[in-house]
C-alpha positions in Angstrom: 0.0 0.0 0.0 1.4 3.4 -0.9 1.6 6.4 1.5 -1.4 8.1 0.1 -3.6 5.1 0.8 -2.1 4.6 4.3 -2.8 8.3 5.1 -6.4 8.0 4.2 -6.8 4.7 6.0 -5.2 6.1 9.1 -7.5 9.1 9.1 -10.7 7.1 8.5 -9.8 4.5 11.2 -9.3 7.4 13.7 -13.0 8.5 13.3 -15.3 6.9 15.8 -19.0 6.8 14.8 -20.1 4.7 17.7 -20.7 1.0 18.0 -24.0 0.8 16.2 -22.9 3.0 13.3 -19.7 1.1 12.9 -21.4 -2.3 12.9 -24.0 -1.0 10.4 -21.4 0.4 8.0 -19.5 -2.9 8.2 -22.6 -5.0 7.5 -23.5 -2.8 4.5 -19.9 -3.0 3.2 -20.0 -6.8 3.4 -23.2 -7.1 1.4 -22.1 -7.2 -2.3 -25.7 -7.7 -3.4 -26.7 -4.4 -1.7 -24.1 -2.5 -3.6 -25.2 -4.0 -6.9 -28.8 -3.4 -6.2 -28.2 0.3 -5.6 -26.3 0.7 -8.9 -29.0 -1.2 -10.8 -31.7 0.9 -9.3 -29.9 4.2 -10.2 -29.2 3.0 -13.8 -32.8 1.8 -14.1 -34.1 5.2 -12.9 -31.8 7.0 -15.4 -33.0 4.7 -18.2 -36.7 5.3 -17.6 -36.7 8.9 -16.4 -39.1 11.1 -18.3 -37.6 14.1 -19.9 -36.8 15.4 -23.4 -33.5 13.5 -23.9 -34.1 9.8 -23.8 -31.4 8.9 -26.3 -28.7 10.7 -24.3 -29.7 9.1 -21.0 -29.7 5.6 -22.6 -26.2 6.3 -24.1 -25.0 7.2 -20.6 -26.4 4.0 -19.1 -24.9 1.9 -21.8 -21.5 3.7 -21.6 -21.5 3.1 -17.8 -22.2 -0.6 -18.2 -19.6 -1.0 -20.9 -16.9 0.9 -19.0 -17.7 -1.2 -16.0 -17.1 -4.4 -17.9 -13.9 -3.0 -19.5 -12.7 -1.9 -16.0 -13.4 -5.4 -14.6 -11.6 -7.0 -17.5 -8.5 -4.7 -17.2 -8.5 -5.2 -13.4 -8.5 -9.0 -13.8 -5.7 -8.8 -16.3 -3.6 -6.6 -14.0 -4.3 -8.8 -11.0 -3.1 -11.9 -12.9 0.4 -12.8 -11.8 2.6 -14.3 -14.5 6.0 -15.7 -13.7 
């Protein structure tokens, strides 16, 4: 981990929200399904929102999905360790 990440982690770990808040944040962070459902709901809302620019909104949703797939693919390639 580089020094920038360590600085942020040290700062965030020094903040105390209380036991209930800390446990709630940890529970939400561990729920991968929750994170996906929020993203899907936001993209769904953008796709079906009623305004004068439906083509632009749909392009944004498709570009978001495509860039996510590309980022996942590139991340997996970079994480792959070759001897």
